[in-house]
C-alpha positions in Angstrom: -87.0 -79.2 71.7 -84.2 -80.3 74.4 -85.3 -81.3 77.5 -83.3 -79.9 80.6 -83.5 -83.3 83.0 -81.8 -86.6 82.5 -83.9 -89.0 80.2 -84.0 -91.7 82.7 -83.4 -90.8 86.2 -81.3 -87.5 88.0 -77.6 -86.9 88.0 -75.4 -89.5 88.9 -77.8 -92.2 89.3 -78.9 -92.5 85.7 -77.8 -96.6 84.8 -76.2 -95.1 81.9 -73.8 -92.4 80.9 -76.1 -90.0 78.5 -77.3 -87.5 79.9 -79.2 -84.2 78.7 -77.0 -81.1 77.7 -77.8 -78.7 80.6 -75.9 -81.2 82.8 -72.7 -79.9 81.5 -73.8 -76.8 82.6 -74.2 -77.6 86.2 -71.2 -78.3 88.5 -71.5 -80.2 91.6 -71.1 -78.7 94.5 -69.0 -82.2 95.8 -67.6 -85.1 94.0 -66.8 -88.9 95.1 -64.2 -90.3 94.8 -65.2 -93.0 92.9 -66.6 -90.2 90.6 -62.5 -88.7 90.7 -61.2 -92.4 90.1 -63.3 -92.7 86.9 -62.8 -89.2 85.5 -58.7 -89.7 85.7 -59.0 -93.2 84.1 -60.7 -92.1 81.4 -58.1 -89.2 80.7 -55.3 -91.6 81.0 -57.0 -94.1 78.6 -58.1 -91.1 76.2 -54.3 -90.5 76.2 -53.5 -93.9 75.8 -55.1 -94.2 72.5 -54.6 -90.3 71.5 -50.6 -90.9 71.4 -51.7 -93.8 69.3 -53.4 -91.5 66.7 -50.2 -90.0 66.3 -48.2 -92.9 66.1 -46.9 -93.0 69.1 -47.3 -95.9 71.7 -47.1 -94.3 75.2 -45.2 -96.5 77.6 -46.7 -97.3 80.7 -44.4 -95.4 82.7 -45.3 -92.6 80.8 -49.0 -93.6 81.7 -48.9 -93.6 85.3 -47.3 -90.5 85.6 -49.6 -89.0 83.8 -52.2 -90.3 85.7 -50.5 -89.3 88.6 -50.0 -86.0 87.5 -53.8 -85.5 87.1 -54.7 -87.1 90.3 -52.5 -84.7 92.1 -53.2 -82.0 90.0 -57.2 -82.6 90.1 -57.4 -83.3 93.7 -58.9 -80.9 96.1 -61.2 -80.4 99.2 -64.3 -81.0 97.5 -63.7 -84.6 97.1 -65.1 -87.2 99.5 -65.0 -91.0 100.6 -68.1 -92.7 101.9 -66.0 -95.6 102.9 -63.6 -96.5 105.6 -60.9 -96.2 102.9 -58.6 -93.4 102.4 -58.0 -91.4 99.3 -54.8 -93.3 98.7 -56.6 -96.3 98.6 -58.5 -95.3 95.4 -54.9 -93.7 93.9 -53.7 -97.0 93.9 -56.4 -98.8 92.8 -56.5 -96.7 89.3 -52.7 -97.6 89.1 -53.8 -101.5 89.0 -56.5 -100.7 86.5 -54.4 -98.9 84.2 -51.8 -101.5 84.7 -53.8 -104.3 83.8 -55.7 -102.8 81.0 -52.0 -102.0 79.4 -50.7 -105.1 79.8 -53.9 -107.0 78.4 -54.4 -104.9 75.4 -50.7 -103.6 74.1 -49.8 -102.7 71.4 -53.7 -101.0 71.3 -53.8 -101.8 67.1 -57.4 -104.1 68.0 -59.0 -101.6 65.0 -58.9 -98.3 63.3 -59.5 -95.6 66.0 -62.5 -93.5 64.5 -63.1 -91.1 67.6 -62.2 -90.5 71.3 -64.4 -89.3 73.7 -66.8 -88.4 71.2 -69.9 -85.8 72.0 -72.8 -87.1 70.4 -76.3 -85.3 70.4 -79.2 -87.0 68.4 -82.7 -87.1 68.6 -85.1 -90.1 70.1 -88.1 -88.3 67.9 -89.0 -85.0 66.5 -89.6 -83.5 70.3 -86.6 -85.3 72.3 -82.8 -85.3 71.7 -80.3 -86.9 74.1 -76.6 -85.9 74.7 -74.1 -88.0 75.5 -70.3 -89.0 75.2 -68.6 -92.3 73.8 -65.4 -93.3 75.3 -63.4 -94.8 72.1 -65.4 -95.8 68.7 -63.2 -98.1 66.9 -64.0 -99.7 63.4 -62.9 -103.5 62.8 -63.5 -105.1 59.3 -66.4 -103.0 59.0 -68.3 -103.4 62.2 -68.3 -100.3 64.5 -67.4 -101.2 68.3 -68.1 -98.6 70.9 -65.8 -99.4 73.9 -66.7 -97.6 77.3 -64.6 -98.0 80.4 -66.2 -99.1 83.9 -64.5 -98.4 87.2 -67.3 -100.2 89.1 -66.3 -102.8 91.6 -69.8 -104.4 90.5 -69.3 -107.0 87.5 -72.9 -107.7 86.0 -74.1 -111.2 84.2 -73.9 -110.8 80.4 -78.0 -110.9 80.6 -77.8 -107.5 83.0 -75.7 -105.9 80.2 -78.1 -106.8 77.4 -81.2 -105.2 79.3 -78.9 -101.9 79.6 -80.6 -98.9 78.0 -77.0 -97.6 77.3 -76.5 -100.5 74.9 -79.4 -99.0 72.8 -78.6 -95.7 73.1 -75.3 -95.8 71.8 -76.9 -97.8 69.3 -79.0 -95.1 68.1 -76.3 -92.0 68.4 -74.0 -94.5 66.1 -76.9 -95.0 63.4 -77.8 -91.2 63.3 -74.1 -89.9 62.8 -72.5 -92.3 60.6 -75.8 -94.4 59.4 -74.2 -97.4 61.1 -76.5 -100.5 62.0 -73.9 -103.1 62.5 -72.1 -102.0 65.8 -71.0 -104.3 68.9 -70.4 -102.5 72.1 -67.4 -103.9 74.3 -67.8 -102.9 78.1 -64.2 -102.9 80.1 -64.7 -103.8 83.7 -61.4 -102.6 84.7 -61.5 -103.6 88.1 -61.6 -107.0 86.9 -59.5 -106.6 84.0 -62.4 -108.0 81.9 -64.7 -106.9 78.9 -68.2 -108.5 78.0 -69.2 -108.1 74.0 -72.4 -107.7 73.0 -73.1 -107.5 69.2 -75.9 -106.2 66.7 -78.2 -104.8 69.3 -82.3 -103.9 69.0 -83.0 -100.3 69.8 -86.1 -99.4 68.4 -88.1 -101.0 71.5 -85.6 -99.5 73.3 -86.3 -95.9 71.7 -90.2 -96.2 72.7 -89.7 -97.2 76.3 -86.7 -94.2 76.5 -89.4 -91.8 75.2 -92.5 -93.3 77.5 -90.0 -92.7 80.4 -89.4 -88.9 79.4 -93.0 -88.5 79.2 -93.6 -89.8 82.3 -90.8 -87.5 84.2 -92.2 -84.5 82.3 -96.1 -85.2 83.7 -94.5 -85.1 86.9 -92.6 -82.3 86.7 -95.7 -80.3 85.2 -97.6 -81.3 88.0 -94.7 -81.0 90.8 -94.9 -84.8 91.7 -91.4 -85.5 91.3 -90.0 -86.7 94.8 -86.6 -87.9 95.3 -86.1 -91.7 95.1 -82.8 -93.0 97.5 -81.0 -95.9 96.6 -78.1 -97.4 97.6 -76.3 -95.0 94.9 -77.2 -91.8 97.4 -73.6 -91.8 99.5 -72.1 -91.5 96.2 -73.6 -88.7 94.8 -72.5 -85.3 94.4 -75.9 -83.7 94.8 -76.9 -84.5 98.2 -76.2 -80.7 99.6 -79.1 -79.7 97.1 -81.0 -83.0 97.4 -84.4 -82.5 99.5 -83.6 -85.7 101.1 -80.0 -84.7 102.7 -79.6 -81.0 102.1 -80.7 -80.5 106.0 -77.9 -83.0 107.3 -75.9 -80.4 105.3 -77.3 -77.3 106.8 -77.0 -78.6 110.6 -73.5 -79.3 109.8 -72.8 -75.4 109.0 -74.6 -74.6 112.8 -72.1 -74.6 115.6 -72.5 -77.3 117.9 -74.2 -75.3 120.8 -76.7 -74.1 118.6 -78.1 -77.3 116.8 -80.5 -77.8 119.9 -82.4 -74.3 118.6 -82.7 -75.1 114.9 -86.4 -75.1 114.2 -86.1 -78.4 111.9 -84.1 -80.2 114.4 -86.2 -79.5 117.3 -89.5 -80.5 115.5 -88.3 -83.9 114.7 -87.3 -84.5 118.4 -90.2 -83.7 119.8 -92.5 -85.7 117.1 -90.2 -88.6 117.9 -90.5 -87.9 121.6 -94.5 -87.7 120.9 -94.8 -91.0 119.2 -92.6 -92.6 121.7 -95.3 -91.8 124.0 -98.0 -92.9 122.0 -96.5 -96.7 121.2 -95.8 -97.0 124.8 -99.2 -96.0 125.2 -100.7 -98.3 122.5 -99.1 -101.1 124.1 -100.7 -100.4 127.4 -104.2 -100.1 125.8 -103.8 -103.6 123.9 -102.3 -105.1 127.5 -106.0 -103.4 128.9 -107.6 -104.9 126.4 -106.8 -108.5 126.4 -107.1 -108.2 130.7 -110.7 -106.5 129.5 -111.9 -109.4 127.2 -110.8 -111.9 129.6 -112.9 -110.5 132.1 -115.8 -110.4 130.0 -115.6 -114.0 128.8 -114.9 -115.4 132.6 -118.0 -113.7 134.1 -120.1 -113.7 130.8 -120.5 -110.0 130.2 -120.7 -108.2 126.9 -121.3 -104.5 129.1 -118.6 -104.0 131.3 -119.4 -100.5 133.6 -116.8 -98.0 134.3 -117.1 -94.9 136.9 -118.2 -92.9 133.2 -117.9 -95.2 130.4 -118.9 -98.5 129.7 -117.3 -101.0 127.6 -119.0 -103.2 125.1 -116.8 -106.1 124.5 -118.2 -107.3 120.9 -116.5 -110.6 120.0 -116.7 -111.0 115.8 -115.5 -114.3 114.5 -114.7 -114.0 110.7 -113.1 -116.2 108.4 -109.9 -116.0 106.9 -108.6 -118.1 103.6 -105.2 -119.4 103.3 -103.7 -120.4 99.6 -105.2 -117.9 97.7 -104.6 -118.8 94.2 -106.0 -122.4 95.2 -109.4 -120.3 96.4 -109.1 -118.2 93.0 -108.6 -121.3 90.7 -112.0 -123.1 92.9 -114.4 -119.8 92.1 -113.2 -119.3 88.4 -113.8 -123.0 87.7 -117.0 -122.8 89.6 -118.1 -119.7 87.6 -118.4 -117.2 90.4 -115.3 -115.4 90.5 -116.4 -112.1 89.4 -118.6 -112.0 92.0 -116.1 -111.8 94.7 -113.2 -109.9 92.9 -112.7 -106.2 93.4 -111.4 -103.2 91.5 -107.6 -102.2 92.3 -108.1 -98.9 92.9 -104.8 -98.6 94.4 -103.0 -99.8 91.4 -105.7 -97.8 89.1 -104.8 -94.4 90.7 -100.9 -95.3 90.3 -100.9 -96.0 86.8 -103.8 -93.0 86.1 -101.2 -90.8 87.9 -98.1 -92.2 85.6 -100.1 -91.7 82.3 -99.7 -95.5 81.8 -103.4 -96.2 80.8 -104.2 -96.0 77.5 -105.0 -92.2 76.1 -108.6 -92.6 75.5 -109.3 -94.4 78.8 -107.1 -91.7 80.8 -109.0 -89.1 79.3 -112.5 -90.8 80.4 -111.1 -91.2 84.1 -110.5 -87.3 84.4 -113.6 -86.4 85.2 -113.8 -88.8 87.6 -110.4 -88.5 89.2 -109.8 -86.0 92.3 -106.6 -85.5 93.4 -106.1 -85.4 97.2 -102.8 -85.1 99.3 -102.2 -88.0 101.6 -99.1 -87.2 104.5 -97.0 -89.7 106.4 -94.0 -89.1 108.7 -92.3 -92.0 109.0 -89.2 -91.9 111.6 -86.1 -94.1 111.2 -83.1 -94.4 113.5 -80.1 -91.9 112.4 -76.9 -93.8 110.9 -73.8 -91.9 112.0 -70.0 -92.8 110.9 -67.7 -93.8 113.7 
């Protein structure tokens, strides 16, 4: 069975390029300039090595001409820029990436090209399949190298790269397609004209971890509990107009300025904020009066303070608060009385139960005691507007 959602996370926030096949059929409503730039760079480098397959060494002039023609042809109004730079800045960045890469790797004979922009489709197990695209596969002295181009302005450490699921998925793909286990991943970070190489990845543990994540997602989807998660990548996402976090913003943009105040959601947020503001002011005033009332009771040696219709019972409790929790735990464990004062972490238990992270037999035993409740909270934050 092929699952119609990304194996790790949704859409462009996925930490690796592998996505399930249905994503190819979804046309984004808009596209970030970063994604546009990445596509044009990949096209240019594919041409560079495609020419090489046909015994032609593409000149740098030809390569840049191809890149700029594709840039001009594909540029459209749905391309958006989130930063303070303009589209021309990004085009020039792409030219620099190609010039640096060309001068570093010419004459491009570092190995035998096995595949370019290779579409792969392979199983994680009998139930889950993964689809994706590998930029370039090269054979060098019997070792299959997977070359992956990155246009990001973030340069990771080698340890970061080793932890990335993408490496394991490449290894699984090549093992399935070619029966090759001896592979090396070469990540080209074009913005820095640097590469990171990872040899002989271990991928069986990663296979199980990816399957576990899919099952967590599937369970969440089945239960209708798959909320969006905001991250630093959200401003670059092509799917904001249909995302529950941002689609109301796009709806408001389509409404005439003089009519926005009549839009129901816009109105409700403003009223809610006004009430919260007033409550906040009243809370501050209540705390101020409370402190004065306590001072009055202390000064006059009173517990009951009388008003016109109410009596204030001013009770002062004295509690002990321990510092250095780890030291306290150590003392209690040493004296053998820790269990007497320890408590079951019901919050952590309920989270693990909800996400199916408990062993299956424990999950089943707890089901009859589990009751799903709905807690609703509304948090307000300042609206960030572009200058």
